[in-house]
KEROBA-591372 format. One record per residue (C-alpha): residue in one letter; x, y, z. Coordinates in steps of 0.1 Angstrom, whole numbers, plus 2048, in hexadecimal, padded with zeros to 3 digits. Last residue first. Layout:
# KEROBA-591372
AXYZ
...
//
This chain:
# KEROBA-591372
R5478D2C7D
A5288DCC90
T5348FFC96
T537907C71
A5168F5C69
E50490AC83
R51392AC74
V50891FC51
A4E5917C5E
Q4E393AC6D
Q4EE949C4C
M4D3935C3A
A4B8944C51
R4C8967C4D
A4C8964C27
D4A395CC24
P48A93FC22
W4A5924C1D
R49A910BFF
E47B8FABFC
G464916BF1
P47C91EBD5
D4768FCBC5
F4968EEBB6
A4A78ECBD8
L4CB8F9BD5
A4CB90CBF6
R4BD8EDC08
D4D98D8BF9
V4F48F0C03
V4EA8F4C28
D4E38CFC2C
A5048C5C1C
V5178DBC36
T5048CBC53
E50A8A8C44
P5308AEC44
V5408A8C23
G54D884C22
E54287CBFE
L541899BE7
V52B893BC9
S50E87FBD8
R515892BF8
L50B8B3BE8
A4E98A6BDD
P4E58ABBB7
A4D48CBBAC
K4B28C6B9C
K4B18C8B76
T49A8DCB5F
M4A3901B5B
A4C78FFB68
A4CD8E1B51
A4C18F5B33
L4D7912B3C
A4F58FCB40
E4EE8EBB1F
N4EB90DB0F
M50C919B1E
T51D8F9B12
G5268DBB27
G5328D8B4B
G5218CAB6A
H4FF8D3B77
V5098E0B99
K52B8EBB8C
Q5498D7B99
D5688DFBAE
T5568CDBCA
L5558E6BE8
M559906BD5
T5418FBBBA
F5268F0BD3
M52B911BE7
T525925BC8
A506911BBF
G4F9917BE2
L50093CBDE
A4ED93BBBD
W4D092ABCF
L4D1944BEA
D4CF95FBD0
S4AF94FBC2
R4A194EBE5
A4A3975BE6
D48A976BC8
V48696ABA5
L46395EB9F
E45797DB8B
W47797AB77
R46D959B68
G48995AB4E
R48C934B4F
A4AF935B5C
Q4A394DB77
E488935B83
P4A0917B82
P4BC928B98
M4D9935B84
F4FD92EB8E
A508919B71
P4F392FB59
T504950B62
G4EB96DB62
T4CE978B4C
A4B4960B3F
M49B96EB26
G477977B2F
T47A997B1B
Q4769B1B36
T4939A4B4C
M4B19B5B3C
T49D9D6B37
D49C9DCB5C
T494A01B5A
I4A9A16B72
S491A29B8A
M498A11BA7
D479A09BBD
Q4839E5BC2
V4A59DBBB5
R4AD9BEBA0
A4D29B8B9C
I4E19B5B7A
G4FF9CBB80
F5039C3BA5
D5279B8B9D
L53B9AEBBC
V53599FBDF
K5539A4BF5
V56298AC0D
Q57D995C26
G59D981C2E
D5B799DC2E
S5C2996C0B
T59F999BFF
Y58997DBF3
F571989BD7
L55097ABCE
N543981BAB
E559967B9A
P54D94DBB3
K528952BA9
L50B969BB3
D4FA978B95
R4D6980B9E
H4DF99ABB9
I4BC9A0BC7
I4B89C2BD7
G49A9CEBEB
N4AE9DFC06
D4A99C2C1F
H4B49ABC03
A4D59BDC00
A4DC9BDC25
A4D3997C28
L4E8991C09
V5069A2C18
D50498DC37
L4FE96EC22
V51F975C10
A532975C31
E522955C3D
A529945C1B
V54E94EC1C
T55293FC3F
L53E920C35
V55591BC17
F57491FC2D
R566904C45
P55E8EDC27
D5828EEC1A
L5858F8BF6
A5838E4BD5
G5978EFBB7
G5BC8EEBBF
M5C290DBD6
R5C9923BB8
K5A8918BA7
R594920BC6
H5A5942BCB
A59F94BBA7
D57A942BAB
L578954BCC
T584973BBB
E5A7980BC5
G5B8997BDD
E5BD9BCBE1
L59E9D1BDB
L59D9F4BCD
D57DA07BD7
M56AA11BB8
V56AA2AB9B
L551A21B80
F553A26B5B
V53EA2DB3D
E54FA33B1B
G540A50B07
D560A5CAF7
E562A7AB0E
T562A61B2B
V542A59B3F
N53FA59B65
D536A45B84
E547A4DBA4
L551A3EBC6
V541A1CBC2
S544A09BE3
V54D9E4BE2
V5339CFBF4
G53C9BCC14
P53D9DCC28
H5179DEC24
G5029FBC18
V4EE9E9BFD
R4E6A0ABED
N50AA11BE4
A50D9F1BD0
V4EB9F7BC0
L4F2A19BB2
A514A11BA3
E5099EFB95
R4EA9FFB86
K500A18B73
L5149FCB65
R4F59E9B5B
C4E6A08B4C
R504A0DB35
F4FF9E9B2B
E4DA9EDB22
E4DFA0FB12
Y4F59FFAF7
V510A15AE8
S527A0FB05
L5289EAAFC
E5429EEAE0
P555A05AF7
H55A9EBB12
L54D9FAB33
V569A06B49
K56D9FBB6E
V586A11B81
A595A04BA1
V5A3A1DBBA
H5C4A2ABC9
Q5C4A4EBD5
G5E6A5EBCC
A5D9A82BCE
P5DBA85BA7
D5C3A66BA5
T5CEA42BA2
A5C2A24B8F
A5C19FEB90
Y5AD9F3B72
V58D9DFB6B
A5829D7B48
A55D9D4B3F
L53F9BFB34
G54C99EB28
G56899DB41
E58A9ADB47
G5A29AEB63
L5BB9C2B78
L5C99D8B5C
K5E29F0B6C
D5E8A15B70
L5C9A26B63
R5CCA4BB6D
W5ACA58B7D
K5A7A7EB7D
D59DA8FB5D
G57FA78B5B
L595A5CB50
V5BBA5FB4C
C5CCA47B35
G5ECA35B40
I5DEA12B39
R5C2A16B1F
A5D6A01B06
E5D49E2B1C
A5AE9E3B19
R5B09E7AF3
R5C89CAAF1
G5B19B4B06
A5939BEAF1
Q5A69B4AD1
V5B0993AE0
G58D98CAED
S57F991ACA
S5699AEAC0
S5439B4AC1
M53D9A6AE3
A5189A2AEA
L51997CAE3
T531977B00
Y51D98DB18
E508972B28
P52795BB2B
N539972B44
M55D974B38
//
């Protein structure tokens, strides 16, 4: 469950899980039959589904207790618009957004086979091989370059929002809190100066709610934190409560990668350490510059 939505949930996880399971077999939009629960988070449940013609898709359904809040309905609508605006094969296409007769908002998306990078990392024992991490990072940076060119800042990159398909592709998920230039949807989540995102993967400026400072380099910090976790099986600022993680993100510099993971190639450490610079001006200037550094680190090993 994403920590930023924990307090918004009005029922227990057990009750929500039972409700999600109870939807199996239901038909949404007079078309999409929910066949299997694939996963559930703080915002929504995701199902494998089919239509009468046998098309297989994924359907993401906003939790009913959140459907009454315009902010959360807006987030799901934002995800649909932004994902299709990026225009990159590394982003899951949204085929339809709709509302059930009961007022539950849902998205119909491409169905992926595989697992999130977080699940993959845990299944492989925690820490992943640097070459694999570099391969993932290069693919994510290709998506970020396309997103940033289209005025889109993801703002919630983390291992749970990266998907590793069964045929070895990397997909970037969940653009629900993305900032988009020239989009008509009001960004109510960033008007109060509050932090929005996942504390362990937030750059300092985002953790402080300084949204005027959040830009493409903020996404690069989050990717650096993701690489750090995939390489070390540790968060940048360690464990603790959500509030402690948020405070650390606001105030602490990231440790040098080689201080945590001895023996990692210096070229890999240089990529991660620069991405995790506390001052945005000291990070990689853009996704393509970081991607080039990742490629050089790959060939240098």
